[in-house]
C-alpha positions, 0 to 999 in steps of 0.5 A: 277532436274527441276520439270515436269508438272506432278510432280508439279501437284502432289504437288498442293493442298498439304500444303507447310509444307507437301511438297506441292506447293501453286499457288493461283489462279492456271490456267491450261493455265499457266502450261507448260511442265517444268515451270509455267507461273506467271501472273501480278496482275495489268495493266502496261505500261512501256515506253522505258527505264522505270523500274517498280515493278509488283506484281504477281497475284499468291500467292506462297508457296514453301516447303523446298525441292524446289526453283524456278528460274524466267525468262521473257517469250520470247514473252515479251523479244522479245519486249525488256522487261527484268526481273531483278533478279529472284530466290525464296528460299525454304520456301518462301510464298507470292506474288512475286514482279517482277522488269521489265525493258523496253529496247525495242524501243517502250512502252510495255503494260502489262495487269492484268492476262497476263502471263509474267514470267516463274517459273521453279521449282528445287529440293533442295537436303538435304534442311535444311533451309527455307526462313525467310527474310523480303519479307516473306508473301509479299502482292502485290508490295513490294519495297526494304526494 
Protein backbone atom coordinates (compact mmCIF):
# COMPACT_ATOMS: atom_id res chain seq x y z
CA UNK A 1 0.00 0.00 0.00
CA UNK A 2 1.23 3.51 -0.84
CA UNK A 3 1.31 5.97 2.05
CA UNK A 4 -0.95 9.02 1.78
CA UNK A 5 0.20 12.48 2.81
CA UNK A 6 -1.81 12.10 6.02
CA UNK A 7 -0.05 8.83 6.92
CA UNK A 8 3.36 10.26 6.08
CA UNK A 9 2.77 13.41 8.16
CA UNK A 10 1.84 11.23 11.16
CA UNK A 11 5.27 9.57 10.93
CA UNK A 12 7.28 12.79 10.67
CA UNK A 13 9.02 13.93 13.83
CA UNK A 14 9.30 10.34 15.06
CA UNK A 15 12.67 8.56 14.82
CA UNK A 16 12.99 5.86 12.16
CA UNK A 17 13.80 3.36 14.90
CA UNK A 18 10.35 4.04 16.34
CA UNK A 19 8.57 3.72 12.98
CA UNK A 20 8.93 7.33 11.90
CA UNK A 21 10.21 8.95 8.72
CA UNK A 22 12.93 11.59 8.71
CA UNK A 23 12.93 14.15 5.86
CA UNK A 24 15.22 17.04 6.83
CA UNK A 25 14.65 19.75 5.86
CA UNK A 26 10.95 19.05 5.36
CA UNK A 27 9.08 21.42 3.03
CA UNK A 28 5.30 21.62 3.10
CA UNK A 29 5.40 22.68 -0.58
CA UNK A 30 7.01 19.30 -1.36
CA UNK A 31 4.19 17.23 0.17
CA UNK A 32 1.90 15.72 -2.45
CA UNK A 33 -1.24 13.57 -1.87
CA UNK A 34 0.66 10.27 -2.31
CA UNK A 35 4.33 11.29 -2.58
CA UNK A 36 6.97 13.74 -1.41
CA UNK A 37 9.09 15.82 -3.81
CA UNK A 38 12.82 15.66 -3.11
CA UNK A 39 14.93 18.73 -3.89
CA UNK A 40 18.42 19.06 -5.34
CA UNK A 41 21.24 20.24 -3.09
CA UNK A 42 23.17 22.19 -5.76
CA UNK A 43 22.88 23.88 -9.16
CA UNK A 44 23.49 21.71 -12.23
CA UNK A 45 23.25 22.13 -15.98
CA UNK A 46 22.94 18.94 -17.96
CA UNK A 47 23.87 19.24 -21.60
CA UNK A 48 22.15 17.03 -24.15
CA UNK A 49 23.25 13.41 -23.69
CA UNK A 50 24.98 14.16 -20.37
CA UNK A 51 24.71 12.07 -17.19
CA UNK A 52 25.46 13.41 -13.73
CA UNK A 53 25.05 12.47 -10.09
CA UNK A 54 23.00 14.86 -7.97
CA UNK A 55 22.51 14.78 -4.19
CA UNK A 56 19.17 15.46 -2.57
CA UNK A 57 18.84 18.37 -0.19
CA UNK A 58 16.92 16.13 2.21
CA UNK A 59 18.47 13.75 4.69
CA UNK A 60 16.21 10.67 4.54
CA UNK A 61 15.66 7.95 7.16
CA UNK A 62 13.19 5.11 6.64
CA UNK A 63 11.89 2.67 9.25
CA UNK A 64 11.90 -1.09 8.78
CA UNK A 65 8.31 -1.18 7.50
CA UNK A 66 8.68 1.35 4.65
CA UNK A 67 10.49 1.37 1.31
CA UNK A 68 10.39 4.11 -1.31
CA UNK A 69 10.39 4.34 -5.09
CA UNK A 70 11.84 7.40 -6.84
CA UNK A 71 10.45 8.85 -10.05
CA UNK A 72 11.48 11.91 -12.02
CA UNK A 73 8.86 14.67 -11.80
CA UNK A 74 6.93 14.96 -15.04
CA UNK A 75 7.85 18.63 -15.57
CA UNK A 76 11.50 17.55 -15.96
CA UNK A 77 10.72 14.31 -17.79
CA UNK A 78 8.85 16.32 -20.44
CA UNK A 79 12.13 18.14 -21.13
CA UNK A 80 13.98 14.84 -21.58
CA UNK A 81 15.44 14.40 -18.12
CA UNK A 82 15.46 10.77 -16.95
CA UNK A 83 16.18 9.28 -13.53
CA UNK A 84 18.20 6.09 -13.62
CA UNK A 85 17.44 3.77 -10.73
CA UNK A 86 15.31 4.74 -7.84
CA UNK A 87 14.58 2.42 -4.94
CA UNK A 88 15.23 3.06 -1.24
CA UNK A 89 15.29 0.07 1.10
CA UNK A 90 13.83 -0.01 4.62
CA UNK A 91 16.30 1.29 7.19
CA UNK A 92 18.22 3.55 4.77
CA UNK A 93 19.59 6.80 6.18
CA UNK A 94 21.43 9.56 4.37
CA UNK A 95 21.27 11.84 1.37
CA UNK A 96 20.15 10.11 -1.79
CA UNK A 97 22.36 10.29 -4.88
CA UNK A 98 20.29 10.62 -8.04
CA UNK A 99 21.63 9.60 -11.44
CA UNK A 100 20.14 12.01 -13.98
CA UNK A 101 20.45 11.73 -17.76
CA UNK A 102 19.42 14.41 -20.25
CA UNK A 103 17.95 12.72 -23.32
CA UNK A 104 16.22 15.88 -24.49
CA UNK A 105 17.06 18.18 -27.40
CA UNK A 106 18.34 21.05 -25.21
CA UNK A 107 20.35 21.54 -22.03
CA UNK A 108 18.40 21.37 -18.77
CA UNK A 109 19.27 23.55 -15.77
CA UNK A 110 18.46 22.39 -12.27
CA UNK A 111 18.83 24.83 -9.38
CA UNK A 112 19.46 24.11 -5.72
CA UNK A 113 16.10 23.60 -4.06
CA UNK A 114 14.29 22.54 -7.24
CA UNK A 115 11.81 19.75 -6.69
CA UNK A 116 13.09 17.13 -9.11
CA UNK A 117 12.09 13.64 -7.93
CA UNK A 118 8.95 12.17 -6.37
CA UNK A 119 9.47 9.77 -3.46
CA UNK A 120 6.60 7.28 -3.14
CA UNK A 121 6.45 5.41 0.18
CA UNK A 122 5.18 1.82 0.33
CA UNK A 123 4.58 -0.39 3.31
CA UNK A 124 6.71 -3.53 3.64
CA UNK A 125 4.80 -6.39 5.25
CA UNK A 126 6.65 -8.44 7.86
CA UNK A 127 9.88 -6.52 7.28
CA UNK A 128 12.57 -8.16 9.37
CA UNK A 129 15.69 -6.75 7.68
CA UNK A 130 16.95 -3.22 7.14
CA UNK A 131 19.44 -1.73 4.72
CA UNK A 132 23.00 -1.87 5.96
CA UNK A 133 24.91 -1.44 2.70
CA UNK A 134 27.74 0.71 1.53
CA UNK A 135 25.61 3.81 0.94
CA UNK A 136 24.31 3.97 4.53
CA UNK A 137 24.83 7.44 6.05
CA UNK A 138 25.68 8.99 2.65
CA UNK A 139 26.45 12.69 2.80
CA UNK A 140 26.18 14.58 -0.49
CA UNK A 141 26.92 12.92 -3.84
CA UNK A 142 28.34 9.43 -3.49
CA UNK A 143 29.88 7.81 -6.59
CA UNK A 144 29.68 4.08 -7.24
CA UNK A 145 31.76 2.15 -4.76
